[in-house]
C-alpha positions in Angstrom: -3.1 -19.0 -18.9 -3.1 -20.2 -15.3 -0.3 -17.9 -14.1 -1.4 -14.5 -13.0 1.0 -11.6 -13.4 0.6 -8.4 -11.4 2.1 -4.9 -11.2 1.9 -2.7 -8.1 -1.0 -0.2 -8.2 0.5 3.3 -8.0 -2.9 4.6 -6.6 -4.3 2.0 -4.2 -7.3 2.6 -2.0 -6.7 3.1 1.7 -8.7 2.6 4.9 -9.2 5.6 7.1 -6.5 4.3 9.5 -3.9 4.4 6.6 -3.8 0.7 5.7 -3.9 -0.3 2.0 -7.0 -2.1 1.0 -5.7 -5.6 -0.1 -7.7 -5.9 -3.3 -6.3 -2.6 -4.6 -2.5 -3.1 -3.9 -1.8 -4.9 -7.2 -3.3 -4.8 -10.7 -3.5 -8.0 -12.7 -2.0 -7.7 -16.2 -4.3 -8.9 -19.0 -1.8 -11.2 -20.9 -4.2 -11.6 -23.8 -4.3 -7.8 -24.4 -0.5 -7.7 -24.0 0.1 -10.5 -26.5 -2.3 -9.0 -29.0 -0.3 -5.7 -28.9 3.0 -7.5 -29.8 4.1 -8.2 -33.4 5.3 -11.7 -34.3 8.9 -12.0 -33.1 8.7 -9.1 -30.7 9.9 -9.4 -27.1 8.5 -7.4 -24.2 9.9 -7.2 -20.6 7.8 -6.6 -17.5 10.6 -5.7 -15.0 8.4 -4.8 -12.0 6.1 -7.8 -12.1 4.8 -10.0 -9.3 3.4 -13.5 -9.5 1.3 -15.6 -7.2 -2.3 -15.6 -6.0 -1.7 -14.9 -2.3 2.0 -14.1 -1.8 3.0 -11.7 -4.6 6.6 -12.7 -5.4 8.7 -10.1 -7.3 10.0 -11.3 -10.6 11.1 -10.3 -14.0 8.9 -11.5 -16.9 10.0 -11.7 -20.5 7.3 -12.3 -23.1 8.1 -13.3 -26.7 5.4 -13.6 -29.3 6.1 -16.5 -31.7 3.4 -16.1 -34.3 
């Protein structure tokens, strides 16, 4: 898959001045692990998802396992 899907990190790291460290703001979802956890025909919604390498755009992702 060439599309990366992220969720907000609930416990990001911070600099001493209070700014969030960029690399810890989002957590990438491992789609292979997610797909392997679904049964054939099962649908799963990721409602608080973000896509994009630089600008994390909020979106709703629906995954359906065919086989």
